[in-house]
C-alpha positions in Angstrom: -0.2 0.4 -0.2 0.7 3.8 -0.7 2.5 6.0 2.2 1.5 9.2 0.8 -0.8 10.0 -1.3 -1.9 13.4 -3.1 -5.5 14.5 -3.5 -5.5 16.5 -6.6 -8.6 18.0 -6.0 -10.6 20.1 -3.4 -14.5 20.2 -2.0 -16.3 17.1 -0.7 -14.1 14.7 -2.8 -11.1 15.6 -1.6 -12.3 15.0 2.0 -13.9 11.6 1.0 -10.3 10.4 -0.2 -8.7 12.2 2.8 -10.7 9.9 4.9 -10.3 6.8 3.0 -6.9 7.0 3.2 -6.6 7.6 6.7 -8.4 4.5 7.4 -5.6 2.9 5.2 -2.9 4.2 7.3 -2.1 6.4 4.3 -0.7 10.2 4.8 -2.6 13.0 2.7 -0.8 15.6 0.8 -3.4 18.5 0.0 -3.6 20.8 -2.7 -5.1 24.0 -2.7 -5.7 27.3 -4.1 -5.4 30.9 -2.7 -9.2 30.7 -2.6 -9.1 27.4 -0.8 -6.5 28.1 2.2 -9.0 27.6 4.8 -10.8 24.2 3.0 -12.1 21.7 5.2 -9.3 18.9 3.4 -6.2 21.6 3.7 -6.9 21.7 7.5 -6.7 18.2 8.1 -4.4 16.9 5.9 -1.1 15.6 7.0 0.7 18.2 4.8 -0.6 20.8 2.0 0.7 22.9 -0.4 -0.5 25.9 -2.4 -0.3 25.4 -5.8 -1.4 28.8 -7.1 -4.3 31.7 -7.6 -8.1 30.8 -7.9 -8.8 30.4 -11.6 -8.7 26.4 -11.9 -6.3 26.8 -15.0 -3.9 28.1 -12.9 -4.4 25.7 -10.1 -6.6 22.5 -9.8 -5.5 22.1 -13.6 -2.0 23.1 -13.5 -0.1 19.9 -14.2 3.6 21.2 -13.4 2.4 22.7 -9.8 0.9 19.2 -9.2 3.8 17.5 -10.0 6.0 19.6 -8.2 4.0 19.3 -5.0 4.5 15.3 -5.6 8.3 15.8 -5.9 8.4 18.2 -2.8 5.8 15.9 -0.7 7.3 13.0 -1.6 4.0 11.3 -2.7 3.9 7.9 -4.2 0.2 8.1 -5.9 -1.8 11.2 -7.3 -5.8 10.7 -6.7 -7.2 13.0 -8.8 -11.3 12.8 -7.6 -13.7 13.8 -10.4 -13.7 16.6 -12.0 -10.5 18.6 -13.3 -7.9 16.3 -14.4 -9.7 13.3 -13.3 -10.2 12.1 -16.9 -6.8 13.5 -18.2 -4.8 11.3 -20.4 -1.7 13.6 -20.7 -1.7 13.8 -17.1 -1.8 10.2 -16.1 1.2 9.9 -18.3 3.2 12.4 -17.0 2.6 11.1 -14.0 3.9 7.4 -14.9 6.8 9.2 -16.5 7.6 10.6 -12.9 7.1 7.0 -11.4 4.1 8.7 -9.5 0.9 6.4 -9.5 -2.2 7.8 -10.6 -5.3 6.3 -9.1 -7.0 5.3 -11.6 -7.2 3.3 -14.8 -4.3 3.9 -17.8 -3.8 6.9 -19.9 -4.7 4.8 -22.9 -8.3 3.7 -20.9 -8.9 7.3 -20.5 -8.0 8.1 -24.2 -10.6 5.7 -25.6 -13.0 6.5 -23.2 -13.1 10.0 -23.2 -13.7 10.2 -27.2 -17.1 9.6 -27.7 -17.0 8.1 -31.3 -13.7 5.9 -30.1 -15.7 4.8 -27.2 -18.6 3.9 -29.1 -16.4 1.5 -31.6 -15.1 0.2 -28.3 -17.9 -0.8 -26.5 -19.7 -2.2 -29.6 -16.6 -4.4 -30.0 -16.5 -5.6 -26.3 -20.3 -6.8 -26.7 -22.1 -3.6 -25.4 -25.5 -2.2 -27.1 -24.9 1.2 -28.4 -27.7 3.6 -29.8 -27.5 3.7 -33.6 -25.5 6.2 -35.0 -22.8 7.2 -37.0 -19.3 5.0 -36.9 -17.3 8.4 -37.1 -17.5 11.7 -37.3 -19.8 13.8 -39.4 -18.7 17.1 -41.2 -21.0 18.1 -44.3 -24.8 18.4 -44.4 -25.2 16.1 -47.2 -23.1 13.8 -45.7 -25.1 14.1 -42.3 -28.3 14.4 -43.9 -28.0 11.0 -45.6 -27.0 9.3 -42.3 -29.7 11.0 -40.6 -32.1 9.5 -42.6 -31.1 6.2 -42.4 -31.1 6.4 -38.3 -34.2 7.9 -38.8 -35.5 11.3 -37.0 -35.4 12.9 -34.7 -31.1 12.7 -34.3 -28.9 14.1 -31.5 -25.6 16.0 -32.8 -23.1 15.6 -29.9 -19.3 16.7 -29.4 -17.3 14.1 -29.9 -15.3 15.3 -27.1 -17.9 16.3 -24.7 -19.7 16.2 -21.5 -22.2 18.0 -19.6 -24.4 18.5 -22.2 -22.3 21.0 -24.3 -21.8 20.3 -27.8 -25.2 19.1 -27.8 -28.4 19.6 -30.3 -31.3 17.7 -31.5 -32.7 18.1 -34.6 -36.3 16.8 -35.1 -36.1 16.4 -39.0 -34.6 18.0 -42.3 -35.2 21.3 -41.9 -33.3 21.3 -38.1 -30.7 19.6 -39.2 -27.9 22.1 -40.6 -28.4 24.4 -37.9 -28.1 21.8 -35.3 -25.1 20.5 -36.8 -23.3 23.9 -37.5 -24.3 25.1 -33.7 -23.1 21.8 -32.0 -19.8 22.1 -33.8 -19.6 25.5 -32.9 -20.3 24.8 -29.0 -17.9 21.9 -29.3 -15.1 24.2 -30.2 -15.5 26.5 -27.7 -16.1 24.3 -25.0 -13.4 21.4 -25.8 -11.1 22.9 -28.2 -12.3 20.5 -30.7 -15.3 20.8 -33.3 -15.8 17.2 -34.0 -19.4 15.8 -33.6 -21.3 12.7 -33.8 -24.7 11.9 -35.1 -26.9 9.2 -33.0 -30.7 8.3 -32.5 -32.6 10.5 -30.3 -34.7 8.6 -27.9 -37.7 10.2 -26.7 -38.4 9.3 -22.8 -35.4 6.9 -21.9 -33.9 6.4 -18.4 -30.4 7.5 -17.6 -28.9 4.1 -15.9 -25.1 3.5 -15.5 -23.8 0.5 -13.8 -20.4 1.0 -11.4 -17.7 -1.5 -12.3 -14.4 -2.1 -10.4 -11.5 -3.8 -12.1 -7.9 -5.2 -10.8 -6.3 -4.4 -14.6 -5.2 -8.0 -14.7 -8.7 -9.3 -16.4 -10.9 -9.7 -13.2 -13.5 -7.3 -12.8 -17.0 -6.9 -10.9 -19.7 -4.3 -11.0 -21.9 -3.1 -8.0 -25.6 -2.3 -9.5 -27.2 0.4 -11.3 -27.9 3.8 -10.6 -30.4 5.5 -11.7 -29.9 9.4 -12.9 -32.5 10.4 -15.2 -33.5 13.2 -12.9 -31.7 15.9 -14.7 -31.1 19.9 -15.6 -29.7 20.5 -18.4 -28.3 17.1 -18.8 -26.8 17.2 -15.3 -27.7 15.1 -12.8 -29.3 16.5 -9.9 -30.8 13.1 -7.6 -29.7 9.5 -8.1 -30.8 6.3 -6.8 -30.1 2.8 -6.4 -31.3 0.5 -7.6 -33.4 2.0 -10.6 -37.0 2.1 -9.6 -37.5 0.9 -13.9 -35.7 -2.2 -13.8 -36.5 -5.4 -13.3 -34.3 -8.3 -11.3 -33.3 -9.7 -15.0 -32.7 -6.9 -16.7 -30.2 -5.3 -13.3 -28.5 -8.4 -13.6 -27.9 -8.7 -17.3 -26.6 -5.5 -18.1 -24.5 -5.7 -14.8 -22.9 -8.7 -16.6 -22.5 -7.3 -19.6 -20.6 -3.9 -18.3 -18.4 -6.2 -16.2 -17.4 -8.4 -18.7 -16.8 -5.7 -20.8 -14.2 -4.2 -18.3 -12.6 -7.0 -17.4 -11.5 -7.7 -21.3 -10.5 -4.3 -21.4 -8.4 -4.9 -18.3 -9.4 -2.0 -16.7 -8.0 -0.9 -13.7 -9.8 1.2 -11.0 -13.7 2.6 -10.3 -15.8 3.7 -13.7 -19.5 3.6 -14.5 -20.8 2.4 -17.9 -23.7 4.9 -18.9 -26.6 3.8 -20.9 -30.2 5.1 -21.7 -33.0 2.6 -21.3 -36.2 2.6 -23.0 -38.5 0.2 -23.6 -36.5 -3.0 -22.3 -33.3 -1.9 -24.7 -30.1 -0.2 -22.8 -27.9 1.5 -25.4 -24.5 2.6 -24.4 -23.7 6.7 -23.8 -20.5 6.7 -22.5 -17.9 5.2 -19.7 -16.5 7.9 -17.0 -13.3 6.7 -15.7 -13.2 7.8 -12.7 -15.3 7.9 -9.3 -18.4 9.6 -10.0 -20.3 12.1 -8.3 -23.2 10.0 -6.8 -21.1 6.8 -5.7 -22.3 6.9 -2.6 -25.8 5.8 -3.1 -23.6 2.6 -4.2 -21.4 2.2 -1.4 -24.7 2.3 0.7 -27.5 -0.8 -0.5 -23.9 -2.9 -1.4 -21.3 -1.6 1.8 -18.3 -1.7 -0.5 -16.2 1.8 0.1 -15.2 2.2 -3.6 -12.3 4.9 -3.1 -10.6 2.4 -0.9 -10.9 -0.2 -3.5 -9.4 2.2 -6.6 -6.7 2.5 -3.7 -6.0 -1.2 -3.2 -5.7 -1.7 -7.0 -4.1 1.2 -8.0 -1.5 -0.4 -5.2 -1.3 -3.5 -7.4 -3.6 -6.0 -4.9 -6.4 -8.1 -6.3 -10.0 -7.0 -6.5 -11.1 -7.7 -2.5 -14.3 -9.4 -3.9 -16.1 -11.8 -6.5 -19.3 -10.7 -8.5 -21.4 -13.9 -6.0 -19.7 -11.5 -3.2 -21.1 -8.6 -3.8 -24.5 -8.1 -2.6 -27.3 -5.7 -2.6 -29.7 -4.1 0.9 -32.0 -1.9 0.6 -32.8 1.7 -1.7 -30.5 4.5 -1.6 -31.0 8.4 -2.8 -28.5 11.2 -2.8 -29.4 14.5 -3.5 -26.9 17.2 -4.7 -27.2 20.3 -2.5 -25.7 23.3 -4.8 -25.0 26.6 -3.8 -27.8 28.1 -6.3 -30.8 29.8 -6.4 -33.9 26.7 -5.9 -35.8 28.5 -8.6 -33.1 30.6 -11.2 -30.2 28.4 -10.0 -27.9 31.4 -10.1 -24.8 30.5 -8.0 -24.8 32.0 -4.5 -21.2 32.5 -3.5 -21.0 33.8 0.2 -20.3 33.3 3.7 -22.2 30.1 5.3 -23.5 31.9 8.9 -24.8 28.8 10.1 -25.1 25.2 9.3 -26.6 22.4 10.2 -26.5 18.9 8.9 -28.9 15.8 9.2 -28.4 12.6 11.0 -29.8 9.6 12.1 -30.0 6.5 11.2 -29.5 5.9 7.1 -28.3 9.4 6.7 -24.7 10.5 5.1 -23.4 14.0 4.3 -20.5 14.3 1.9 -20.0 17.8 2.3 -16.8 19.9 3.3 -18.2 23.5 4.1 -18.8 24.1 8.0 -20.1 27.3 9.6 -18.1 30.3 8.3 -16.9 28.8 5.8 -16.7 31.0 2.4 -18.1 29.6 -0.6 -15.6 30.8 -3.3 -17.0 32.1 -6.7 -14.7 30.4 -8.9 -15.6 26.9 -9.1 -18.6 24.5 -9.3 -21.7 25.5 -6.9 -21.9 22.0 -5.1 -21.5 22.4 -1.9 -22.6 18.5 -0.6 -24.5 15.6 -1.0 -27.3 14.5 0.9 -27.4 10.1 1.0 -29.7 8.4 2.4 -30.8 4.7 3.1 -34.1 2.6 3.8 -34.8 -0.8 3.6 -36.9 0.2 0.7 -37.5 2.9 -1.5 -40.5 3.8 0.4 -38.9 4.4 3.7 -36.0 5.7 1.9 -38.1 8.6 0.5 -39.7 9.2 4.3 -36.4 9.5 5.6 -34.9 11.8 2.9 -38.3 14.2 3.4 -37.3 14.1 6.8 -33.5 14.7 6.4 -34.3 17.7 4.0 -36.8 19.1 6.8 -33.4 19.2 9.2 -30.8 20.5 6.9 -29.9 23.6 7.5 -27.5 26.2 5.1 -27.6 30.3 6.0 -26.2 33.0 4.5 -26.2 31.4 0.9 -28.6 30.0 -1.0 -29.3 26.2 -1.6 -31.4 23.7 -3.9 -32.4 22.0 -0.9 -36.2 23.8 -1.5 -36.2 21.9 -4.7 -36.0 18.5 -3.8 -38.2 19.1 -0.7 -40.4 19.9 -3.7 -39.7 17.0 -5.4 -39.9 14.6 -2.4 -43.4 15.0 -2.9 -44.0 14.9 -6.1 -46.4 11.5 -7.5 -44.2 10.8 -10.3 -40.9 10.7 -7.8 -42.9 8.6 -5.3 -44.0 6.4 -7.9 -40.3 6.6 -9.7 -42.3 7.3 -13.0 -39.9 9.6 -14.3 -37.6 9.6 -17.7 -34.3 12.4 -18.2 -36.6 14.9 -19.8 -39.3 15.2 -16.7 -37.1 17.5 -14.7 -37.3 19.9 -17.4 -41.1 19.6 -17.4 -41.2 20.1 -14.2 -39.1 23.0 -13.7 -40.7 24.9 -16.8 -43.9 24.2 -15.3 -42.9 25.6 -12.4 -41.7 28.5 -13.9 -44.8 29.4 -15.6 -46.7 32.2 -14.6 -50.5 31.6 -13.1 -53.1 32.1 -15.5 
């Protein structure tokens, strides 16, 4: 096992990784921008290094500064968390060149799965079902129109290097295609520095289902079940739960085994998530995230498996701690992402937290790095905490979530807690009868003026 790990991230995920390291007896190094000098993970780490000013490009994305921090402190490995450099193949390669372990998959696997077109090709070769679409990037209007006609409208144009809904446009018919193509390419170039886009069938009312996988890099892999991430706003996940209320037992076993076999065949190392759209009993691969996910705690709640600890063990060369037949599932879990945002407009709300009281009790977990007196900076993602609840079944889980939300107090900044208080009382949410478009429609109706 490593003796010292540098955590190349901030916020709740940095604190989450720090806790796992401490439980394994690993010394920790926190890196931080000047804006995060008083952050909780910085206070609790064994060592800390300032790596730059507030802008992420000059600190958390500054590879030379992070490598220098490793060399200064003698850190043997880097855990990238999620976001920032977690899916940067060049970062993984550079660490390897400096004999520093990247706690994640190989640079080659990150590179393949980071390119949406290559990821689809790889998935198809591995036996994973994919959405009908182009096998390579599309360029001109004429070729795109011919392919769209073959696939059948509506079609979705997506950035090959994209994520988070950027560089993604829907064309309902031939008249929309040219505009959607040019807009998607323009957005992709601006957001990712690459205007490559591809085409795929647009599904009307799918659910977003993802499978948590762990691989040892030596041909062994397991899945830890699915998560339902269908409640989304602008393609950003808001509420995640496990197991999915939309799948039956045979479907979840089938798609879990498909994902685990593919990961084993790849020789994949560490934690990953294979993501699907699910509609009318069929699964369609959309991407693979080669890192720990924001929503990993819901899987930990129903399996009792510490995913971050497994990342650390595998990166240190240990085999997986369990076989597939040893993975068991218990109860139901839901996670709500608590953001420092206005719950109506979703405008960011940075500032000082004047009072903070997280909920507690049986089956309640709060992953957060904020505290009373902490100042939420304006430079980064607005996520300030995750509320995770676990119950014996979904009904108990929802009741526990309602109680926990009512206990959760954050003063000084606005948060999205009121949104979740509304959602937990919605019949469609209570019934699990939602898809990836439901929340957008709900928010639009809520914002519409009364007639």
